C-alpha positions in Angstrom: 73.4 27.2 49.8 72.2 27.8 46.6 69.1 29.9 45.3 65.6 27.1 44.7 64.3 28.4 41.9 60.9 26.1 40.2 59.9 25.7 37.1 57.0 25.4 35.1 56.8 24.4 31.8 54.6 22.3 29.4 57.0 22.1 26.6 59.8 19.6 27.6 62.5 20.7 25.5 62.4 24.3 26.9 61.5 23.6 30.3 64.8 21.1 30.0 66.8 24.4 28.6 65.3 27.0 31.3 67.1 24.5 33.6 70.3 23.6 31.7 71.3 27.8 31.4 69.8 28.6 34.7 72.1 25.9 36.1 74.8 27.1 34.9 73.9 30.0 36.8 74.9 28.2 40.0 71.2 28.2 40.8 69.3 25.1 42.3 66.9 24.0 39.6 63.5 22.2 40.3 60.8 21.1 37.5 57.0 21.1 37.6 54.9 20.1 33.2 52.2 21.1 34.7 50.6 23.4 37.6 49.3 21.0 39.6 52.6 19.5 39.9 53.8 22.9 40.0 51.8 24.0 43.4 52.9 20.8 45.3 56.7 21.4 44.7 55.8 24.7 46.2 53.8 23.3 48.9 57.1 21.1 49.9 60.1 22.3 49.1 61.3 25.9 50.0 62.1 28.4 46.7 63.3 31.2 46.4 62.0 31.6 42.9 59.0 30.6 40.4 59.1 31.1 36.5 55.7 29.9 35.4 54.7 29.8 31.9 51.0 30.9 31.2 49.6 28.8 28.9 49.0 24.5 30.3 47.1 22.1 30.6 44.7 21.2 32.9 45.5 24.3 35.0 46.8 27.8 33.4 49.6 30.0 34.6 47.1 33.0 35.9 45.2 30.3 38.1 49.1 29.2 39.5 49.8 32.3 40.5 47.0 32.5 41.9 47.2 30.7 44.3 50.6 31.1 44.5 49.9 34.7 46.0 47.2 33.6 48.8 49.7 30.4 49.5 53.2 32.0 49.0 52.8 35.2 48.6 56.2 36.4 49.2 57.3 34.3 46.8 58.7 35.8 43.8 57.4 34.4 39.9 58.3 35.6 36.7 55.3 34.8 34.2 57.8 33.7 30.9 55.5 33.3 28.5 55.7 32.9 24.7 51.9 35.0 24.4 52.6 39.0 24.5 48.9 39.5 25.3 48.4 38.4 29.0 50.4 40.9 30.8 46.9 43.1 30.1 44.9 40.7 32.6 45.2 42.2 35.4 46.2 39.0 37.5 49.1 38.9 35.6 49.9 42.4 37.0 50.6 40.4 40.4 53.7 38.6 39.0 56.7 39.9 39.6 58.1 40.3 36.3 56.4 39.7 32.6 58.6 38.0 29.9 58.7 37.6 26.9 59.9 33.3 25.4 63.2 34.0 23.9 65.9 32.3 22.6 68.5 34.2 24.2 67.6 34.0 28.2 69.6 37.1 29.5 66.5 38.9 30.1 65.5 36.4 32.3 69.1 35.1 34.0 69.1 39.7 34.8 65.8 39.5 36.3 65.8 36.2 38.2 69.8 38.2 39.5 67.3 41.2 40.3 65.0 39.5 42.6 66.9 37.4 44.0 70.0 37.5 43.8 73.1 35.5 42.5 73.3 32.1 43.3 
């Protein structure tokens, strides 16, 4: 059974790129375009990892992270954002990794392998 990853990202183009790249690696990918949608998937699915954007409408990524820590504290979360300044927010320290977005996804892919192994 392939490892299941949820991508929570409000930028549709970016989300589709990450989904395509990680599926090529062999992971099963679910997507959510908002924190609220992501949390409902987290409650319904058995996930191996969550990739989480921080700046999103309705509910930002740090709020989502806080709720994930309460509901599924052993679920690895990788913050994947364009904003390095959130790294100083103590809430972000609860994530398993904090990666600044780049067109090169190798850092993200390496961190996923480190946290949950190969698909």
